[in-house]
N, C-alpha and C positions, 0 to 999 in steps of 0.2 A: 126565312128571317139570313140571312146574307153568313156565311163563317156559322152557320151553327146547322140548319134542317140536312143544307147539301150535306155535310160530316157524320150526319147521322141516315143515310140512309142505309134501307138493307142491301136491295139491292146490292149494291158498290163493295158492302162488307163481304157478301155471300165471293163474291168478286177475287174479293184479295184473301177471304179463308180459304176459298179450291186455292191460289195459288202460294198459298203457306202450306197447304198441306201436302202438295204435291212439291215444294223445294226440300221438307226437312227427311231426311233421310236415318240420323240418330240421336238421341237424348243432345238437346243444347239451355240450359237456362240462361233468361235470359233475368234481369233486375232494373224493374224501372223506378227515378229517382223520386219523382215529385208523388206525394201525397196525395195530388190533386190527379194526378194519374191513377191514382189506385182506385182510389173511389166513383174512377171510370169504366175502370177497370172490373170492378164487384161490381159494378152498377147493375151494366152489361155485360156482365158474364161471357166477357172474353175470351180471358180464360178456360171457363166451360167449354168455349168451342174451337179451342185449337188443339190441335194431334198431342195425345197422349205424351210425346217424347220430346215434346213443349211446353218446358213450364217456365212461372214467369213468380220470381223472390221481389217482396217487395220490401226496398231498402225504407233510409232511415232519412229520406225526406218530405218530413212532418216538421216546421221549426217551433211550433208550438211543443211537440213532443219533445223534441230532442231537447231545449232547453232544460238545466237542470237546475235539479230539488232546491240545488241551495242559493240557486235564485230568484227562485219562484217565492222563497221563504226572506231573499231580503224584499224582494217587491212586500211579502206581506206583511215586513217591520213597515216599511218606509209608510206602506200605504195606514200603517195601523195611527201615526203620530200622527196631535194633533197639529190642527191649520193645513195639513196635508190637503192636496184635491191630486187625487191618483188618475191617469188615465188609460188604457189600456183598450185592443182588440176586444167583439166579445168572447172572443172564444178563447182565447185567457183563463175569463174569469170562473170558471169551472176543472180548474187545471188541479190537484191535489198536491199542498207543501203539503208541510208537516204537521198536519192533521185538522188542518181544516184548507178552504182556498178561499179568493177575493171578496169572490158572492158572501157567504161567512163575516169578511170584517168588512165587507158595506150594511152587511145583517146588525151586527152591534156597534155600529155609526158614525166609522171607516168612510170618508168621499169620494168611493170609488166611483167610478164615470167608463160607461161606455165613448169610444168617439172612433169616428170616419178615418181617422187622417194626421198624420203630428203636427198639424197646421192648425186641426181646431184644439189640439191641447194649448198648442201655442197664442190662439186669441185667449182665452180662458186664464189664462199667466197675462194676456194684456191687460184683459179688462177687471182683473182682482187680484194688484199688486202688494195685497194683503195676505196672499196664498202664499206656499210653495207650490208649484206646478209640476206633475214628477209624467211624464210619458213613455209606460214599457214600450224599449223598442226594441223590440224579435222578428228573425225574419233571416230567409235568407238575400240572397244579390235584387230580389227582386226587391224588396223594402228599401233596402238601401238606402236609395235617391231621395226619396220624401225623409225621408230620419237627417238624412246628411243638412238640408235644407230648411226642415224647424229650422236646426240648431245653430247652422250660420246665418237664420234672419233672427232670432232672436240674440245672437251680440252684436248685427246689426243696428235691434234698434236697440240695443242694453239694456235687453230683458234679463234683470238679475232673481225669478222670481219663479222660470223655467228651465230642469234639469231634466238630463233620460236615465232611465236603467238599463243601461243594453245591454244587449245579450244574441247578435248577428252571428250567422252562424254562414261557413262555408260550399261550395257544390263541391269541387276539387278535388282540396283536399279531405272528405269524406269520399269520394270514390278510389283515394288513393289510401285508405286506412282498411275499408270494403276487402276490396285485393289484394292488401298486404296479411290478414289473415288468416293462420294454420286451415280454417275452416269454411275461407268462402270456394262455392260453387259457382259463383256468375261469371260466364263467359260471354257477355255482349250489356249495356248500359243503352236506356233508352230514357236520356239525357232531357232535363225540364225547358221548355221552351220561354217559358216567361224570365229566370234563369241567365238562358243568352241570349233574349233581347235585350239587354240591358248590357250586359257584360262577354259576349260575343262567344266565336266557340273559339278562344285563339290557348287557352288550356287542358282545351280536349286532346289535340296530337300528343303531345305527349305523351299521356297516358295510357292514350291505343297503342301508343307503341309501347311502352316500358312495360306492358303487362298483354300486349295482345289480341285485346281486346273491339269487336268493332263500339261505338259512341255511335249513335244517331238520335238527331232533336228530333225534338216531335215534337204536335201539342196536347189536347189536353181532353175531342171528341175522339168518339169510336175509333173512325176512321182513320183520324191523324195518328193514332197510336196501331190500327192496324197496318197501317202504308211504313210504321216503323217498325215494327216487330218483320214486318216483308223484305226491308232493306237489311235490316238485321242479320234474320235465319242466312240471306242469300253469300253475305262477306263473309257468315260460319261455312259455310256447306264448303264456299270457295280458300277454304284459309286467310284471309284477309284483315283488318285491322282496321279499318282507317276510319275517318270524324265523320260526317253524312247530315248535310243539312234538310228535314223531310219538311223542317216548317217556313219556307220562305216567306209565306205571309207573313215574318213578326220578328223574322230572328236573319240579321244582318252575320255576318263573321266578325266584324269590325265592331258590334254590338253600339250602344249607346255612344257615343261621345261626350255630351253634353251631361249627360246622366254621370258618366266616369270621371271626369274631371272635379265632380262635386262630390264625388265622395272618394276620389284622392284627397280632397282639401281637407275635409271633416274627419276621417277613417284612415286608420291605422292598423294592420294587418296585427294581429298573436293569435296565441292560441288561446283557444276553447275548448271546455270540457262541453260532452255530449249526452243528454242525461240514457241512461242506460248503456251508454259507450263508452264512455269515460273521455279522455282526455285527444285529442286532435290536433299535430302543430299548425299551425299556421291555416287552423279551420277558422275565425272570428278578426273579429272588426272590433276595433276602440278608438273612442274619440282618441285627436293627436292630441296632445299636451297642449297646444293653443287657444282650444273647444275643453282642457283637464276641467275648469270650473262650470260646467254643462255635468256634467259625471255623478250622477247623482246616488251612486256607490258609496264617494265620496265622500257627497257632500252630506251627506245624512248616516257618514262609518258606521256602513253591514258588510265590511269587507271579511269580519270576522267569523263571518256566519258557514258551521259545517253542515252537515246533513251525511243522513247515509238511508237507501232508499230500500223499502219492503221488501221481506224476499221471495213470500210470495207473489208478487208482481212479472212477468216475464213482459212485462214491454222494450225492456232493453232487446231479448234476443227473436222477437218483434221485427224490429228499428234494425236491424244487425243480420235480419233476411232467414237466421238461422231457423224461424218456427212461421208458422203461420195464424192467426191467431185464435183461430176452433183447438188448435192441439194447448194452448194454454188452457190447467183444468178449474183459473177463474172465469174464463170468458165466459159470459152471460150470467152467469151464480154470484160471484162471492163480484168479480166485478162487472158493472154494467153501464150505461150512461148516466143515471140515476147514481149509483155509488160508485166513483173508477176508482179502482185501482192506481191506476198512470193516463197518461196524458193521451198515448193513445185511443184510448177508448170514451176520450168526453174532446178532440178537440178536431174542427170538420174536415183536416187531411188525414187522420191518423184509420189505420187499418186497422184496429181494434173498433171504430167506430166505423166502418164501413161494414165491415163485415156482420156485426150485429143488427147495422140499418138494412143489408139491401138482402144478406143471406143467412142471420140468424147464427145456428151453430152448423151448416152446411158443414159436411170435411171437404179438407181442400183436396183430396183426395178425385170426389167422387165429379165427374160433367153430366151435365143440364147439357135442355136443349132449348138456352136461354138463348130470343134470336137478338140479336143485336135492333135497334131505331125503337 
């Protein structure tokens, strides 16, 4: 299958690994920003095949994981109301709020539905004018165009029973926050290809120059990731800090102009709190004033909810790259996919879920001969 099988070739992977090993002369730490890349790395054992002096740090690249606890509780409050159809992607239903999740609300009689697109929720609103239909709009820049389009169409159709609970986050401010932290060990980044396919690469050169780190845009298959690592290591060894696009089959520097126009029309930049991390200035989107009538947070008056994270869960440290999942005392014991303490254990892009699914409790420093492919 084009762009899948050919990017899982073990022979080419060995060639790239040999070049990386021959290039690395000192310790380096790279952060992959996207949770999809984290899952690919752990599934294929890429981190265990790299030279010992090269470390991959897992970043806050899971939008489900960084959705604030108070936003989850707002979703639970809205979904519990009579007359509401609450629509969400499936990976949000098991994310723990304070004491329960959306599955529990559904079991208690709430009308919670899994949809595959915000336009599915829009169609429900069109067919059921007597119900209030709410879509849980989370994600990085990748899902923003479709969510913006749904709100745009709702206003054009005059639908008064459709709204969104918005918790969009933006990647470049998160990178800025990571690099500005006193405990930061990151010396280079593997940027998320799907985000850059929408937004382009325009925000990254200033970050690379300011913090003197290479930023390499990569895809999600094993060879994509290895090529991104190879390019980042070459830059580090030469003392360079540039933006490189190693995902040219999907990413253009200018991004997707049509998608960018739709985002600009519907959303505006705002400060956003990230679960386990805290507030990051300019790191989110919210609906513009002219679309505020479709903001579920205001429509259902849930703006006053405040929460506190359970102390035993260290998912925030995982999201910041301070620890690997097995270093959390609750990993695999008190915290499992069936009984998650944090979103990183239940999300399809969560680092804890990746380790539990593909590596169980293997300590992150142990190297295994796990072939790619």
